[in-house]
C-alpha positions in Angstrom: 21.2 -2.8 2.1 19.8 0.0 4.2 16.3 1.2 4.6 14.6 3.7 2.6 13.5 7.1 4.0 11.3 7.7 1.5 7.6 7.3 2.7 4.1 7.0 1.1 0.9 6.4 3.2 -1.7 4.5 2.4 -4.5 3.8 3.9 -5.5 0.6 5.3 -6.4 -2.4 4.3 -4.5 -1.5 0.8 -1.1 -1.3 3.2 -1.8 -4.5 4.5 -3.0 -6.1 0.9 0.3 -4.8 -0.8 2.4 -6.7 1.9 0.3 -9.8 2.5 -1.8 -9.9 -0.6 -0.4 -9.6 -3.6 -1.2 -5.8 -4.4 0.7 -5.1 -6.8 -0.5 -1.5 -8.2 -1.3 1.5 -5.6 -3.7 3.5 -7.4 -2.9 7.6 -7.4 -4.6 10.3 -9.0 -0.8 11.6 -9.4 2.5 10.1 -11.4 5.7 10.5 -10.3 9.2 10.4 -11.7 10.6 8.3 -8.3 11.7 4.8 -8.5 13.0 2.5 -6.0 12.6 1.2 -2.9 10.1 3.1 -0.4 8.5 2.9 3.0 5.1 1.9 3.7 3.5 4.0 6.4 -0.5 2.8 6.8 -2.3 6.0 7.5 -4.6 6.2 10.9 -7.7 6.7 8.6 -10.0 3.6 7.8 -13.6 3.8 7.4 -15.9 0.2 8.0 -17.1 0.9 4.3 -13.4 1.4 2.9 -12.4 -2.1 4.7 -15.1 -3.9 3.4 -15.0 -2.9 0.1 -11.2 -4.1 0.2 -11.9 -7.2 1.8 -14.5 -8.1 -1.1 -12.3 -7.3 -3.5 -9.4 -9.3 -2.0 -11.9 -12.2 -1.5 -12.5 -11.8 -5.4 -8.8 -12.1 -6.6 -7.9 -14.7 -4.3 -11.3 -16.9 -4.3 -11.8 -16.3 -0.8 -8.0 -18.7 0.1 -7.1 -15.2 1.5 -7.0 -14.9 5.8 -8.1 -11.1 6.0 -7.5 -9.5 9.2 -10.1 -8.1 11.4 -10.7 -4.5 10.7 -9.4 -4.2 14.8 -6.1 -6.1 14.0 -5.3 -3.7 10.9 -1.9 -1.6 12.4 -2.5 2.3 11.6 -0.2 5.2 12.1 3.4 3.7 11.5 5.5 2.3 9.2 4.5 -1.4 8.3 6.7 -2.6 5.7 9.0 -1.7 2.7 8.2 -2.0 -1.3 9.7 -1.3 -4.8 8.4 1.1 -7.2 9.3 -0.3 -10.7 7.1 2.5 -12.7 4.5 4.5 -12.8 1.5 4.1 -16.1 -1.9 5.2 -17.0 -2.7 1.6 -17.7 -1.8 -2.1 -16.2 -3.2 -5.3 -17.0 -3.0 -6.1 -13.1 -6.7 -6.8 -11.7 -6.2 -4.3 -9.0 -5.4 -1.6 -11.2 -8.0 0.8 -11.5 -9.1 2.5 -15.0 -8.7 6.6 -14.6 -5.4 6.4 -12.1 -1.8 6.2 -12.6 -0.7 2.8 -11.5 2.2 2.7 -9.4 4.2 -0.8 -9.9 5.5 -2.3 -7.1 7.3 -5.3 -6.6 9.3 -7.1 -3.7 6.6 -5.9 -0.3 8.6 -6.5 2.8 6.9 -6.9 6.0 8.8 -4.8 8.7 7.7 -4.4 12.9 5.5 -1.4 13.1 7.3 1.9 13.4 4.7 4.7 14.6 5.2 7.9 13.2 3.0 10.9 11.3 2.2 10.3 8.0 2.1 13.1 5.4 0.5 14.1 1.4 2.8 12.5 -1.5 5.9 10.9 -0.9 7.6 12.3 1.9 11.1 11.7 4.1 10.9 9.8 7.2 11.4 12.2 10.2 14.9 11.3 11.8 
């Protein structure tokens, strides 16, 4: 199976949660017709507030049984994994789905060795 070339930038620690924390929905303000495997690009940006909010939510979901990494340990500015986009729905029963957003239904996350690269808005092609 070949590695996909389509990417999506996702801010940390949400990218980490998709790969390691069971996050099965990515919330977006826009829908897509794309289906299939895509690479997860961990965006460079992450605030302390974003980190703390995600950590609290992950601990709520997992009952404090998750080994959440320290903010400084999260890889940013490159490819960190891949996942399959199964569907894009306006609602979902997943605890990860935020009302008012399109829920990108994800499955089969796979961690990949870090590969630095620039991100972009929306779905984008990995530069060769």
